[in-house]
Structures are given as structure tokens and as C-alpha cells.
C-alpha positions in Angstrom: 17.9 -159.6 87.9 19.5 -157.0 85.5 22.8 -155.5 86.3 21.3 -152.1 86.8 19.0 -153.4 89.4 21.8 -154.8 91.6 23.3 -153.1 94.6 26.9 -151.8 94.6 28.2 -154.5 96.9 26.7 -157.3 94.8 28.2 -155.7 91.7 31.6 -155.5 93.5 31.6 -159.1 94.2 30.8 -159.9 90.6 33.7 -157.7 89.5 36.3 -159.3 91.8 35.1 -162.7 90.8 35.4 -161.7 87.2 31.7 -162.5 86.5 31.1 -159.2 84.8 33.3 -156.2 83.8 32.9 -152.5 84.8 32.2 -151.6 81.1 29.4 -154.1 81.0 27.9 -152.7 84.3 28.3 -149.1 83.0 26.7 -149.9 79.6 23.8 -151.7 81.4 23.1 -148.6 83.5 23.5 -146.2 80.6 21.1 -148.3 78.4 18.7 -148.3 81.4 18.9 -144.5 81.6 18.3 -144.1 77.9 14.9 -145.8 78.4 13.9 -144.3 81.8 15.0 -140.8 81.0 12.2 -140.6 78.4 9.8 -140.9 81.2 11.5 -139.7 84.5 13.8 -136.8 83.6 16.4 -137.5 86.3 19.5 -136.2 84.4 20.3 -132.6 83.4 23.8 -133.5 82.0 25.0 -136.9 81.0 28.7 -137.9 80.7 28.5 -141.4 79.4 31.7 -141.1 77.4 33.9 -140.2 80.4 32.2 -142.9 82.6 32.9 -145.6 80.0 36.6 -144.4 79.9 36.8 -144.8 83.7 35.1 -148.2 83.7 37.7 -149.3 81.0 40.5 -148.3 83.3 39.0 -150.3 86.1 38.8 -153.4 84.0 42.4 -153.0 82.9 43.3 -152.8 86.6 41.4 -156.0 87.4 42.9 -157.8 84.4 46.4 -157.0 86.0 45.3 -158.7 89.2 45.2 -155.5 91.3 42.7 -155.0 94.2 39.9 -152.5 93.7 37.9 -150.5 96.3 34.3 -151.2 97.1 32.9 -148.6 94.7 35.4 -148.8 91.9 34.0 -149.3 88.5 30.4 -148.8 89.7 28.7 -145.9 87.9 27.1 -143.1 90.0 25.6 -139.6 89.4 25.8 -136.3 91.2 23.2 -133.8 92.1 23.6 -130.6 90.1 24.4 -128.2 93.0 27.8 -130.1 93.5 30.6 -128.7 91.4 32.2 -130.9 88.7 35.4 -129.8 86.9 34.6 -129.3 83.2 30.8 -130.4 83.5 28.0 -128.0 83.9 26.7 -127.3 87.4 23.5 -125.4 87.0 21.7 -125.8 90.3 18.7 -126.4 87.9 18.4 -122.5 87.5 18.5 -120.3 84.6 20.9 -118.2 86.5 23.7 -120.9 86.1 22.3 -122.4 82.9 25.8 -122.4 81.2 28.1 -122.4 84.3 31.1 -124.9 84.0 33.2 -125.1 87.2 37.0 -125.4 86.9 37.3 -127.6 90.0 35.7 -130.5 91.7 33.8 -130.5 95.0 35.6 -132.4 97.7 33.1 -135.3 97.4 33.5 -135.5 93.6 37.2 -135.7 94.0 36.7 -138.5 96.5 34.3 -140.4 94.1 37.0 -140.0 91.4 39.6 -141.3 93.7 37.4 -144.4 94.0 37.4 -144.6 90.2 33.6 -144.8 90.1 32.4 -143.8 86.6 30.3 -140.6 86.9 27.3 -140.7 84.5 26.3 -137.1 84.9 24.4 -134.4 86.8 21.0 -134.9 88.2 17.9 -132.7 88.3 16.9 -130.9 91.5 14.7 -128.0 92.8 16.4 -124.7 91.8 19.2 -124.0 94.2 17.9 -126.9 96.3 14.8 -125.0 97.3 11.7 -127.3 97.3 10.3 -130.5 98.2 9.1 -131.9 94.8 11.7 -131.2 92.2 9.0 -129.2 90.3 11.0 -126.0 90.7 13.8 -126.9 88.3 14.1 -124.5 85.5 14.7 -127.3 83.0 12.4 -130.1 83.6 10.2 -132.1 86.2 11.4 -135.3 87.6 8.9 -138.1 88.1 8.6 -140.8 90.8 9.5 -144.2 89.5 6.8 -145.9 91.4 4.1 -143.7 89.9 5.0 -141.1 87.3 2.0 -139.0 88.2 3.7 -138.4 91.6 6.6 -136.4 92.9 10.0 -138.0 93.6 10.4 -135.6 96.5 12.9 -132.9 96.7 15.2 -131.1 96.3 17.2 -134.2 95.6 14.4 -135.8 93.5 16.5 -136.5 90.4 19.3 -138.2 92.8 16.7 -140.4 94.4 14.7 -141.3 91.3 17.8 -142.2 89.3 18.9 -144.9 91.9 15.4 -146.1 92.4 15.0 -146.5 88.6 18.4 -148.2 88.1 19.9 -145.3 86.0 22.6 -145.0 88.7 24.0 -147.5 91.1 24.2 -144.8 93.7 24.2 -141.0 93.8 25.1 -138.0 95.9 22.5 -135.4 97.0 22.4 -132.6 99.5 20.2 -132.1 102.6 19.3 -128.8 104.2 16.0 -129.7 105.8 15.2 -133.1 104.5 16.1 -132.7 100.8 17.8 -136.0 100.7 15.7 -138.2 103.2 12.3 -137.1 101.9 13.1 -138.2 98.2 14.7 -141.4 99.5 11.4 -142.2 101.3 9.2 -141.3 98.3 11.4 -143.4 96.0 11.8 -146.4 98.3 15.6 -146.2 98.7 18.2 -145.4 101.5 19.3 -141.9 102.0 21.8 -140.8 104.7 22.2 -137.2 106.0 25.5 -137.2 107.9 26.3 -135.1 111.0 27.0 -131.5 110.0 30.8 -131.4 109.4 31.3 -135.0 108.7 31.2 -134.6 104.9 32.9 -131.5 103.3 30.6 -128.9 101.8 33.4 -127.5 99.7 32.1 -127.3 96.1 28.4 -127.5 97.0 26.7 -124.4 96.0 25.4 -122.8 99.2 21.6 -122.8 100.0 21.7 -122.5 103.8 25.4 -122.9 104.8 24.7 -123.7 108.4 22.2 -126.5 107.4 23.5 -127.9 104.2 25.0 -131.4 104.1 26.1 -133.8 101.2 25.0 -137.4 101.6 24.6 -140.7 99.6 21.5 -142.2 98.1 21.7 -146.0 97.7 19.6 -149.2 97.1 20.3 -150.5 100.5 22.0 -149.9 103.9 25.3 -151.7 103.1 25.7 -149.5 100.0 25.0 -146.4 102.0 27.9 -147.3 104.4 30.2 -147.9 101.6 29.4 -144.5 99.9 29.7 -142.8 103.3 33.1 -144.4 103.8 34.1 -142.9 100.5 33.0 -139.3 100.9 33.6 -138.7 104.7 36.7 -137.0 106.0 38.4 -133.8 106.9 38.9 -131.1 104.4 40.9 -128.0 105.0 39.0 -126.1 102.3 35.9 -126.3 104.6 36.0 -124.4 107.9 33.1 -126.5 109.3 34.8 -129.9 108.4 35.4 -132.0 111.4 38.9 -133.2 111.9 38.5 -136.5 113.4 39.6 -140.1 113.0 38.1 -141.8 110.0 35.6 -144.5 110.6 34.7 -147.7 108.7 30.9 -147.6 108.6 30.5 -151.0 107.3 31.9 -152.5 110.5 28.8 -151.5 112.3 26.3 -153.3 110.1 26.2 -156.7 111.7 26.5 -155.6 115.4 22.7 -156.0 115.9 20.3 -154.2 118.1 20.0 -156.3 121.2 20.1 -154.0 124.2 20.0 -150.9 122.0 17.7 -148.1 123.5 15.3 -146.9 120.8 12.8 -144.1 121.4 9.9 -143.2 119.2 9.4 -139.4 118.9 5.7 -139.0 119.8 5.5 -135.5 118.3 5.9 -136.9 114.8 3.2 -139.5 115.3 0.4 -137.2 116.0 -2.4 -135.6 114.1 -1.7 -135.1 110.5 0.2 -138.3 109.8 -1.1 -140.6 107.2 -2.4 -143.7 109.0 -0.7 -146.1 106.6 2.7 -144.3 107.3 2.1 -144.5 111.1 1.2 -148.2 110.9 4.3 -149.0 108.8 6.6 -147.1 111.2 5.1 -148.8 114.3 5.4 -152.2 112.6 9.1 -151.4 111.9 9.6 -150.5 115.5 8.1 -153.9 116.6 10.6 -155.6 114.3 13.5 -153.8 116.1 11.9 -154.9 119.5 11.7 -158.5 118.4 15.5 -158.2 117.6 16.2 -157.2 121.2 16.0 -153.5 121.1 14.6 -151.7 124.2 11.7 -149.5 123.2 10.4 -146.3 124.7 8.7 -143.0 123.7 10.2 -139.5 123.9 9.1 -136.0 123.1 10.6 -133.2 121.1 8.5 -130.4 122.5 10.0 -127.8 120.2 9.1 -129.9 117.0 6.1 -127.7 116.4 8.2 -124.6 116.2 11.0 -126.2 113.9 9.4 -125.6 110.6 8.9 -122.0 111.1 12.4 -121.4 112.7 13.9 -123.4 109.8 12.4 -121.3 107.1 13.4 -118.1 108.7 17.0 -119.2 109.2 17.3 -120.9 105.8 15.7 -117.9 103.9 18.1 -115.4 105.7 21.1 -117.6 104.5 19.6 -117.8 101.1 19.4 -114.0 100.9 23.1 -113.9 101.8 24.3 -116.8 99.7 22.6 -115.8 96.5 23.5 -112.2 96.6 26.6 -113.2 94.5 24.4 -114.0 91.5 24.2 -110.5 90.2 25.2 -110.8 86.5 28.5 -109.1 87.0 31.0 -111.9 87.4 29.6 -115.2 86.1 26.2 -116.7 85.4 23.1 -115.3 83.5 23.1 -111.6 82.7 19.9 -109.8 81.4 20.2 -108.5 77.9 17.7 -105.6 78.7 19.1 -102.7 80.8 20.1 -99.1 80.6 22.3 -98.8 83.7 24.0 -100.9 86.4 20.9 -100.8 88.7 18.5 -102.1 85.9 21.0 -104.8 85.0 21.2 -106.1 88.5 17.4 -106.0 88.9 16.5 -107.6 85.5 19.2 -110.2 85.9 17.9 -111.4 89.2 14.3 -111.1 88.2 14.8 -113.1 85.0 17.5 -115.6 86.4 15.6 -116.8 89.4 12.4 -118.8 89.7 9.5 -118.0 91.9 10.4 -120.1 94.9 13.9 -118.7 95.0 12.6 -115.2 94.8 10.1 -115.9 97.6 12.9 -117.1 99.9 15.3 -114.3 99.0 12.6 -111.7 99.8 11.6 -113.5 103.1 15.3 -113.8 104.1 16.1 -110.2 103.3 13.0 -109.1 105.3 14.1 -111.3 108.3 17.6 -109.8 108.2 16.6 -106.1 108.0 17.4 -103.9 110.9 13.8 -103.4 111.9 13.0 -107.2 111.8 16.3 -108.9 112.8 15.5 -109.3 116.5 11.9 -110.4 116.0 12.7 -112.9 113.3 16.2 -114.1 112.7 17.4 -113.8 116.3 14.3 -115.5 117.8 14.6 -118.3 115.2 18.3 -118.8 116.2 17.1 -119.1 119.9 14.4 -121.7 118.9 17.2 -123.6 117.1 19.1 -123.9 120.4 16.0 -125.2 122.1 15.6 -127.7 119.3 19.1 -128.9 119.8 18.6 -129.1 123.5 15.5 -131.2 123.0 17.2 -133.7 120.8 20.2 -133.8 123.1 17.9 -134.6 126.1 16.1 -137.4 124.1 19.4 -138.8 122.9 20.6 -138.8 126.5 18.1 -141.4 127.3 18.3 -143.4 124.0 20.8 -144.6 121.5 18.7 -143.5 118.5 15.3 -141.9 117.8 12.7 -143.2 115.4 10.2 -141.1 113.3 8.5 -141.2 110.0 10.6 -139.6 107.2 7.6 -137.9 105.9 3.9 -137.6 107.2 2.8 -138.8 103.8 3.8 -140.9 100.8 4.6 -139.3 97.5 2.0 -136.6 96.6 0.7 -135.9 93.0 2.8 -133.6 90.9 1.2 -130.2 90.8 -0.8 -130.9 94.0 0.9 -128.3 96.2 2.2 -125.8 93.6 -0.4 -123.2 94.4 0.2 -123.5 98.1 3.9 -122.9 99.2 3.0 -123.3 102.9 1.6 -126.9 102.2 4.7 -127.7 100.2 7.0 -126.4 103.0 5.1 -128.7 105.5 6.8 -131.6 103.6 9.9 -130.8 105.8 8.0 -131.3 109.1 9.7 -134.6 110.2 13.1 -133.8 108.8 14.1 -130.2 109.3 14.7 -130.4 113.1 17.7 -132.8 112.4 19.4 -130.2 110.3 18.7 -127.5 112.8 20.4 -129.7 115.5 23.3 -130.8 113.1 22.6 -134.5 113.8 22.8 -137.5 111.6 19.7 -139.2 110.1 18.9 -142.0 107.9 15.7 -142.9 105.8 15.1 -146.4 104.6 11.9 -148.1 103.2 9.7 -149.7 105.8 6.5 -150.5 103.8 4.2 -149.5 101.0 0.8 -147.7 101.1 -2.4 -149.0 99.4 -1.4 -147.4 96.2 2.0 -149.1 96.1 4.0 -146.0 97.0 7.0 -146.4 99.5 7.0 -145.3 103.1 10.2 -144.2 104.8 11.4 -144.9 108.3 13.6 -142.2 109.8 16.4 -143.1 112.3 18.2 -140.2 114.1 21.3 -140.4 116.1 23.8 -138.5 118.2 26.4 -136.3 116.5 29.1 -138.3 114.6 27.4 -141.6 115.6 26.4 -142.7 112.2 27.5 -146.2 113.0 24.5 -146.7 115.4 22.1 -145.5 112.7 23.6 -148.0 110.3 23.5 -150.8 112.8 19.7 -150.3 113.4 18.9 -149.8 109.8 20.8 -152.8 108.7 19.1 -155.0 111.4 15.7 -153.9 110.3 16.5 -154.2 106.6 17.7 -157.8 107.1 14.4 -158.7 108.7 12.4 -157.3 105.9 12.4 -157.3 102.1 11.5 -153.8 101.3 15.0 -153.0 100.0 14.7 -155.7 97.5 11.7 -154.2 95.8 12.2 -152.3 92.5 9.9 -149.8 90.7 8.2 -151.0 87.6 8.3 -148.1 85.2 5.8 -147.9 82.4 6.0 -145.9 79.2 3.1 -143.8 77.8 1.6 -146.8 76.2 1.5 -148.6 79.7 4.3 -151.0 78.9 6.9 -151.9 81.3 10.4 -150.6 80.4 
């Protein structure tokens, strides 16, 4: 197996045993990206030189006999809505095409503390609004398992890069499934932490009450290692939870014997792809064979979650994106006669269609005439959703659902129907509304060889149980060992 195909923990073991150097690992991943980028379009900005400098420092540290942390010397990449000091952060938008932050997001500073070489910034749906990574102003990312298909979104670049081997791990963001759904489509692990566990400081706001940053990795152990690195209290984020720091790797080998697991029936009904349903139920049987106690539960409000999510998120979009007006920073239209025209033209030219749709919808929902009928009611539904999840989790340790009702859909398939595209979040958005942790990991493949994701949902700040269950399943299956075979235009493997 090539170095770029290996997991972070495998590479760490090789580093401490001096079987390989960080520079060799980093060069392997860079060379892989040189090849795959011609096909997949995962990166918006590459910082290979800086990454190699960091790798060299790690090698010097190892040569002196010093200990290294689990992610030290292992190259990663960052979603482009997470601020990086001195490196463009565009949110895949014309509005921020040339924006260079002068500070690091909290999670980036934590990654730098780990001495993990950062390879660059990853493509996404503009301002994290979308489910296919087709809304990027710059390029469309493709799925490593089938380049005619979407990698999911909005963290499609983050998921595709890890799946393809052009990053050992990556960071993405999740507001309604934007991290888990791409993980499912690309056959990797994606962890959406409890709201407040990971600081949002430096993550450009989409929907502030829903956004969370999380890791995308090749397997569950890597996910636990990455979560260890980025979780923690941050005084710069008023929603950051001030709690004792956990070691999530300690939960991996506890096993699921006696664990109460409930399958959410509302996500296994009409509309789910039969191959997805079969794979999820097969995964549940594996957990049962390992000693878990199975049951079924209902989330009655699930059918309302999508509508409430889109009202609340659009309202927060309307508020958060009001700052992009061409006055202080970002794009400014070159065609205007007065300040009003400048504002109008800047926003009309600087934002893409999906962003405009959500701004308009959010402004409508927040207007004095409509506030009570839309935003206020959506917030009440949100409370019902949280109560339904709390009730289900009062009877079970974790909940099981598909990550997505389908496997990866074809690029362009849903572009003319925003409603159909929004339905991609059906199985995931309720988790964000409730502020709970969730994890997606591969549990099978459909008849076309596309990955299927298993979603595990837990109680607030109980990521350890998610990881216990995920690791137990993963070790009883080989799906995490599968790697995408990427072909060039001539049909040759690369």
C-alpha cells in the first residue's frame, strides 16, 4: 500500500519506528494530489512548500529522540471556510476571492500545535450552502469512486481529498449534514461533534446556531485522534463548552456488549434506497452479534425537520452575510453611481444563485410580517425535535440511521431542482437542530460500487459512545480498508 493510502495511526507508527520520514509522507501525498487534482478538483489553494517545512521540522525533532504527538508530521488540509493566517480563505465565493485572513481559526491553531503539515484549502459549496459541491464559484469537485458523481457537500472537497489520498485527514464543517453526507458519499469517516465541543472561532458563519467543525478521516481511530486535537474550550467562542478534555481513543476498544442501540424508524421508510436500507440493517445485525441490545425508536418530528432547518438556517444566512457589502473587505462591484447601487451590484455579482436564494428566503422569514409564521414557528419545531431526540436517547445509548437516503447522485442531476437538492439533508439536519453529536462511517457499497454511510447519533458530549460503536462495527468489517480507484480521461488508473 502507498504511503498516501495509509491511515494517520499507521503512519504515526511508521514515523516513531523510523521506517519513514514526515518529508517522505508529505511528498507522497503531494505527488498523489498532483495526479488526482487533474481529475477531482479538491483543492482551491495549495501550500506545499509550507507543508514540507513543517515536515522537515518534525523529522529533526524525531532525529533528536523527542516524542511526537499522534498527528505530528502527518499532512492534512482545511475546508476553505476556516480561516488560515496568510492563506486565502474564499468560502468558494467570488465575494471573498482574494480575502487573506490575518489570524488562524481555533482549529487551525490546534492543528499547527500538532505540527501537522497543512497542504492547503479545500473546495466547497459557496459559503457552505449546498449538498453537492457544485455551488463553488471556482470549480466542481468530483467523487473519487465515480467522477461522474457528486462527492456530496458542502464539505465535498474535504471528503474527496481524504478518500483519494491527497490528504491524510481533513477538517470540514457541518450545519445540516455538510460533513457526514460527503463522508458517506466518499466512503470515509466524518464526525460532527456536539455543538460547542469544537470552537467555531475563525469559521466563516453560515448558520451560527447550527455550524460545527469536525474531522474527516480514513477510519474511526483517526477520527478519534483528530477530535482529540481540535476539541477544547475557547474563550473567543461564546458557545464553546468549558469542560474537562476527553481522550476519545480510550473509548475505542470498550466494545458494544450491553449497549442499547435503537434504529430510527422514520429514516427507514418510503424514499430510502433499498440497497442503503439493506446495508444499514446488516450493520445493525453486526452490532447485535457483538452483544448490543437492539430496539426501534421514532422521531415523530423528523418529517418537519427539513423545513424548519431551512427556515432557521436561511434566516441566519441573511444575518451573517449582511456584512459582505463591498465596503470593508471582499469583492466590490466596479459599476455603480452611488452607495445604494454599489451595495446592490456588489451583492448581485459577488454571490451565487444558491446563496442569493437563501438570503432572500431568510430575509422574508425575518420580516416583521412573516416572523411569527415562519421563524418563530421553526424555532418551536426545533424544540420539539430536540425533545424527540432526548426521549429516544433516554431509552438508548445511541441511535442508528442511514447518513443519506441514497448513494452519490450524478453531477448536474439536481441542479435544476433546489428542493430535491435540499432533501439530501433529510437524515442529517435534525442532529444539528438538536445540537447532538453524530458520526458517519462506511457500511457497504451499492451495485454500482458507490459507498453507503451508516449514521450513529449520540447524547450531547457523549462522542465516546459513538466512537465505541463505530470502532466495534469497523473492526468487524473491511469497508474502511477499501480505497477508491481513480481513473484519468483515458480510463487508466492513477
